[in-house]
PLY file of the C-alpha trace (Angstrom):
ply
format ascii 1.0
element vertex 355
property float x
property float y
property float z
element edge 354
property int vertex1
property int vertex2
end_header
173.66 141.89 58.62
173.03 138.08 59.62
175.68 136.57 61.78
176.20 133.59 59.30
176.34 135.89 56.27
179.10 137.83 57.96
180.83 134.76 58.64
180.56 133.41 55.10
181.66 137.02 53.98
185.05 136.90 56.05
185.67 133.33 55.38
184.95 134.53 51.35
187.15 137.47 51.89
190.04 135.39 53.90
190.14 132.78 51.18
190.97 135.83 48.47
193.27 137.11 50.31
194.96 133.65 51.04
195.57 133.28 47.23
197.82 136.43 47.20
199.51 137.61 44.12
202.26 136.55 41.83
204.85 139.10 42.83
203.77 138.98 46.35
207.61 137.71 47.85
208.91 141.01 46.60
206.96 142.72 49.43
207.08 143.19 53.07
203.60 143.96 54.09
203.53 145.17 57.98
201.54 146.86 61.00
202.72 149.42 63.22
201.70 150.62 66.58
203.63 153.58 66.62
203.47 154.16 70.30
205.26 156.74 72.37
207.21 154.51 74.57
207.79 151.39 72.37
207.06 150.65 68.74
205.87 147.14 67.54
205.61 145.87 64.12
203.46 143.06 63.01
204.79 141.51 59.67
202.17 139.44 57.31
202.28 135.69 57.85
205.03 136.41 60.37
203.07 137.78 63.46
205.10 140.29 65.74
208.44 140.87 64.72
209.47 143.84 66.65
209.11 145.41 69.78
211.43 148.37 70.75
211.69 151.43 72.60
210.38 154.56 70.48
213.89 156.40 70.49
216.27 157.24 68.20
220.33 159.06 68.95
221.54 160.98 66.54
225.12 162.46 66.13
225.96 166.10 65.44
224.98 165.83 61.56
221.34 164.65 62.82
222.21 161.31 61.45
220.87 158.05 63.22
223.54 156.02 65.06
221.12 153.81 66.87
217.65 153.04 67.12
215.29 151.15 69.60
217.01 149.20 72.13
220.76 150.43 71.35
219.43 154.01 71.56
217.69 153.23 74.78
220.69 151.92 76.59
222.33 155.90 75.70
219.45 157.37 76.93
220.43 159.81 79.65
224.22 158.88 79.19
225.36 160.47 76.32
228.39 163.22 75.18
228.15 166.32 73.69
228.53 164.38 70.51
225.71 162.11 70.90
221.79 162.90 71.63
218.86 160.76 72.42
215.36 161.99 71.16
211.88 160.64 71.33
209.97 161.42 68.49
206.82 160.92 69.43
204.68 162.93 72.47
201.15 162.44 73.63
200.91 159.64 71.21
201.79 161.75 68.06
204.62 162.45 65.97
206.46 165.61 67.57
209.53 165.59 65.44
209.06 164.52 61.76
212.35 163.90 60.72
213.64 161.63 63.81
210.15 159.77 63.08
211.15 159.00 59.75
214.32 157.85 60.65
212.80 155.82 63.38
210.21 154.07 60.91
212.52 153.80 58.24
215.56 151.79 60.83
212.71 149.68 62.35
211.53 148.31 58.93
215.11 147.80 58.04
215.38 145.67 61.03
212.18 143.30 60.38
212.43 142.87 56.05
212.38 139.47 55.60
214.82 140.11 52.59
216.96 142.94 51.92
215.68 143.22 48.47
212.03 143.63 49.63
210.07 146.49 49.85
206.97 147.87 51.95
203.80 147.54 49.75
201.09 147.96 52.54
201.51 149.60 56.07
198.76 149.97 58.58
199.09 152.39 61.64
197.21 152.78 64.25
196.72 156.41 65.55
195.22 157.94 68.89
191.45 158.53 68.08
191.43 161.96 69.29
194.52 163.21 66.67
193.77 166.02 64.58
193.71 165.62 60.40
197.13 167.15 60.46
198.77 165.02 62.98
197.29 162.00 61.03
198.76 163.59 57.87
202.06 163.94 59.66
201.62 159.96 60.35
200.89 159.04 56.67
203.85 161.29 55.42
206.53 159.66 57.89
205.08 156.15 56.35
205.37 157.05 53.13
208.76 158.95 53.11
209.73 155.54 54.76
208.86 153.63 51.94
205.31 152.70 52.26
203.29 152.43 49.15
199.88 152.44 50.42
199.11 153.62 53.77
196.15 152.87 56.04
195.34 154.19 59.47
192.81 152.60 62.46
192.40 153.97 65.63
194.49 152.88 68.70
190.96 151.70 70.72
189.56 149.89 67.92
192.91 147.77 67.30
192.86 147.27 70.66
189.46 145.68 70.68
190.24 143.38 67.42
193.47 142.42 69.15
191.93 140.74 72.39
189.30 138.65 70.31
186.20 141.20 70.18
183.39 141.17 67.39
183.38 144.87 66.11
180.83 144.37 63.69
178.33 143.20 66.32
175.62 145.64 67.34
177.17 145.57 70.96
178.63 148.06 72.80
182.26 147.28 74.31
184.14 149.82 75.96
187.88 149.86 75.87
190.52 151.74 77.80
193.91 151.45 76.28
196.69 153.18 78.82
200.05 153.83 76.54
202.71 156.00 77.33
201.97 159.30 76.31
197.76 158.84 76.12
194.62 156.90 77.85
192.29 156.14 75.03
188.93 155.57 76.15
186.35 154.56 73.60
183.05 152.68 73.32
182.54 150.63 69.99
179.66 148.91 68.18
178.90 148.07 64.77
182.35 148.82 63.29
182.32 152.49 64.54
183.47 154.39 67.91
180.03 155.54 69.36
182.28 157.67 72.09
185.83 158.62 72.40
187.89 160.32 74.55
191.76 160.86 74.70
193.42 161.66 77.68
197.07 162.48 76.87
198.21 160.94 79.91
200.09 157.98 80.44
202.95 156.08 81.55
205.16 158.84 80.68
203.12 161.16 82.93
203.21 158.87 85.91
207.08 158.24 85.33
207.32 162.45 85.65
205.12 162.22 88.95
208.13 160.05 90.20
210.89 161.96 89.31
208.93 165.00 90.85
208.18 163.04 94.02
212.18 162.38 94.65
213.07 166.00 93.56
210.44 167.29 96.04
210.35 165.08 99.47
214.04 163.60 99.30
215.71 166.22 97.50
216.97 163.42 95.32
217.49 163.73 91.15
216.49 160.57 89.23
216.49 159.93 85.41
213.50 158.49 83.50
215.10 155.19 83.04
215.21 154.58 87.12
211.64 156.30 87.34
210.65 153.62 85.12
211.91 150.97 87.17
210.50 152.00 90.25
207.02 152.43 88.68
207.03 149.22 87.65
208.29 147.79 91.02
206.56 149.50 93.32
203.53 151.46 91.43
199.99 150.78 92.65
196.55 151.89 92.70
195.26 150.84 95.75
196.91 149.61 99.03
198.70 146.38 98.04
198.13 143.29 100.69
201.64 143.25 101.63
203.48 146.98 100.70
207.09 146.93 98.96
210.02 148.93 99.15
212.83 150.04 97.17
216.50 151.14 97.15
216.87 153.85 94.56
219.65 155.80 93.64
220.02 159.51 92.39
221.98 162.48 92.65
221.31 164.72 95.92
220.52 168.24 94.87
221.71 169.87 97.75
225.75 168.62 97.66
225.82 166.88 94.43
226.83 163.52 95.31
225.27 160.28 94.55
222.63 159.23 97.33
220.78 156.37 97.80
217.20 156.63 99.56
214.58 153.84 100.26
211.17 154.46 99.37
207.69 152.30 99.62
204.98 151.48 97.30
202.65 153.63 99.62
205.11 156.65 98.93
205.01 156.16 95.05
200.85 155.38 94.94
200.68 158.83 96.61
202.98 160.49 93.96
201.02 159.03 90.97
197.49 159.08 92.88
196.61 162.39 90.98
197.46 160.87 87.57
195.73 157.82 88.35
192.40 159.05 89.82
192.29 161.28 86.34
192.36 158.29 84.15
189.63 156.37 86.28
187.61 159.87 86.14
187.77 160.01 82.60
186.49 156.49 82.69
183.44 157.33 84.44
182.98 160.52 82.46
183.01 158.03 79.21
180.45 155.95 80.80
178.12 158.90 81.70
178.44 159.66 77.71
177.46 156.41 76.63
173.94 155.44 75.06
171.71 153.81 77.67
171.25 150.43 75.65
175.24 150.07 74.80
175.67 150.87 78.68
173.56 148.03 79.33
176.27 146.01 77.16
178.74 147.54 79.21
177.27 146.17 82.30
177.00 142.51 81.20
180.30 142.70 79.24
182.40 144.73 81.42
185.77 147.33 80.88
188.58 146.35 79.00
192.18 147.53 79.96
194.90 147.24 77.72
198.37 148.65 77.05
201.31 148.68 79.64
198.98 150.79 81.89
196.79 147.94 82.45
199.80 146.65 84.21
199.71 149.21 87.24
199.33 146.75 90.34
195.43 147.02 91.33
194.40 149.64 89.01
191.37 147.21 87.70
190.28 147.06 91.28
190.16 150.70 91.60
188.12 151.21 88.27
185.63 148.48 89.62
185.37 150.33 92.90
184.46 153.51 91.50
182.34 152.25 88.59
180.64 148.97 89.93
181.34 147.48 86.75
183.68 144.18 86.13
187.11 144.99 84.63
189.39 142.69 82.67
192.61 143.16 81.88
193.73 141.67 78.37
195.83 138.95 77.91
199.22 140.40 77.10
198.09 144.05 77.18
201.43 145.94 75.98
200.53 143.81 72.47
196.89 144.29 72.18
197.16 147.05 70.08
199.61 145.75 67.31
197.64 142.15 67.43
194.76 143.99 66.11
196.33 146.13 63.53
198.20 142.57 62.48
194.44 141.24 62.03
193.42 144.24 60.19
196.56 144.18 57.27
195.76 140.51 57.10
192.12 141.20 56.18
192.03 144.66 55.02
188.36 143.95 53.15
187.17 142.54 55.98
188.07 145.45 57.95
187.51 148.22 55.21
184.83 150.06 57.45
186.92 150.73 60.39
190.13 152.29 58.52
190.12 156.00 58.88
0 1
1 2
2 3
3 4
4 5
5 6
6 7
7 8
8 9
9 10
10 11
11 12
12 13
13 14
14 15
15 16
16 17
17 18
18 19
19 20
20 21
21 22
22 23
23 24
24 25
25 26
26 27
27 28
28 29
29 30
30 31
31 32
32 33
33 34
34 35
35 36
36 37
37 38
38 39
39 40
40 41
41 42
42 43
43 44
44 45
45 46
46 47
47 48
48 49
49 50
50 51
51 52
52 53
53 54
54 55
55 56
56 57
57 58
58 59
59 60
60 61
61 62
62 63
63 64
64 65
65 66
66 67
67 68
68 69
69 70
70 71
71 72
72 73
73 74
74 75
75 76
76 77
77 78
78 79
79 80
80 81
81 82
82 83
83 84
84 85
85 86
86 87
87 88
88 89
89 90
90 91
91 92
92 93
93 94
94 95
95 96
96 97
97 98
98 99
99 100
100 101
101 102
102 103
103 104
104 105
105 106
106 107
107 108
108 109
109 110
110 111
111 112
112 113
113 114
114 115
115 116
116 117
117 118
118 119
119 120
120 121
121 122
122 123
123 124
124 125
125 126
126 127
127 128
128 129
129 130
130 131
131 132
132 133
133 134
134 135
135 136
136 137
137 138
138 139
139 140
140 141
141 142
142 143
143 144
144 145
145 146
146 147
147 148
148 149
149 150
150 151
151 152
152 153
153 154
154 155
155 156
156 157
157 158
158 159
159 160
160 161
161 162
162 163
163 164
164 165
165 166
166 167
167 168
168 169
169 170
170 171
171 172
172 173
173 174
174 175
175 176
176 177
177 178
178 179
179 180
180 181
181 182
182 183
183 184
184 185
185 186
186 187
187 188
188 189
189 190
190 191
191 192
192 193
193 194
194 195
195 196
196 197
197 198
198 199
199 200
200 201
201 202
202 203
203 204
204 205
205 206
206 207
207 208
208 209
209 210
210 211
211 212
212 213
213 214
214 215
215 216
216 217
217 218
218 219
219 220
220 221
221 222
222 223
223 224
224 225
225 226
226 227
227 228
228 229
229 230
230 231
231 232
232 233
233 234
234 235
235 236
236 237
237 238
238 239
239 240
240 241
241 242
242 243
243 244
244 245
245 246
246 247
247 248
248 249
249 250
250 251
251 252
252 253
253 254
254 255
255 256
256 257
257 258
258 259
259 260
260 261
261 262
262 263
263 264
264 265
265 266
266 267
267 268
268 269
269 270
270 271
271 272
272 273
273 274
274 275
275 276
276 277
277 278
278 279
279 280
280 281
281 282
282 283
283 284
284 285
285 286
286 287
287 288
288 289
289 290
290 291
291 292
292 293
293 294
294 295
295 296
296 297
297 298
298 299
299 300
300 301
301 302
302 303
303 304
304 305
305 306
306 307
307 308
308 309
309 310
310 311
311 312
312 313
313 314
314 315
315 316
316 317
317 318
318 319
319 320
320 321
321 322
322 323
323 324
324 325
325 326
326 327
327 328
328 329
329 330
330 331
331 332
332 333
333 334
334 335
335 336
336 337
337 338
338 339
339 340
340 341
341 342
342 343
343 344
344 345
345 346
346 347
347 348
348 349
349 350
350 351
351 352
352 353
353 354
């Protein structure tokens, strides 16, 4: 389709959508980035209205007592009558019932009017998930009140979110590094030409840091502390000025609280194996890309999205390994939900990419 014709079609679709229906005010249409670490929600005509951790606090009767930020504050600090659960693992739903609690609770937080119901819901999913896992996402969304549920692959949503025209006959490589998975995809003509879903992300880096302290310092630290260490000290290549941080935890020898000083070099070594796995996956994806699309990627470079894109010097390491330009998306944490929101705003124009 010529570019002018495609532009005309998009404009016509947008005009049709803008007319709306007589009873649109009764509904809340939303797009969800259902992530392992964080869940983000885009509401039609309101933009991103929620960004909270994907965690639920439950009581002994399995009733949700806190969701999102409130539950995160309780994480690893609960007593016997409250437990915290992260219902998603490796980018997919691991606990169906708790995921439903979480989705329902988060939707309730963003409803514009108490009496409105959710009509259309667009949910992004990892490109490598099975049909059974897709069914679990659909069921959770429907049980949470959605009348119509649409799924879109995360790398496709990320590409749309950073402003790429996915309908063009041009190759774009997206590397979306989330909490549970790293999604690598080559996109052209509204489809994914090649994709690789590596079940490794920010959570694995946290685990690497926890294991490093246990192994090298006989110190037990929690997940929240590991996350903080990763944000402050984590890097993929040596920094111009190495950093250090005082970290508190429990001594595994005598059981009392202790403090240890670690440097960015220590943490870089701790996470190096996982980081190298991500980079190797990018290289493998390039090897599997058709030659004409490889030429496009050479010109346009690789686009990094997701929270993992914020790891210091990761773009530099990928460039050194592949000799290709690497671009970190503006606000990479919200790229996927921004793209999912664009799909929600113009479902007809993006019909071809829905799964």
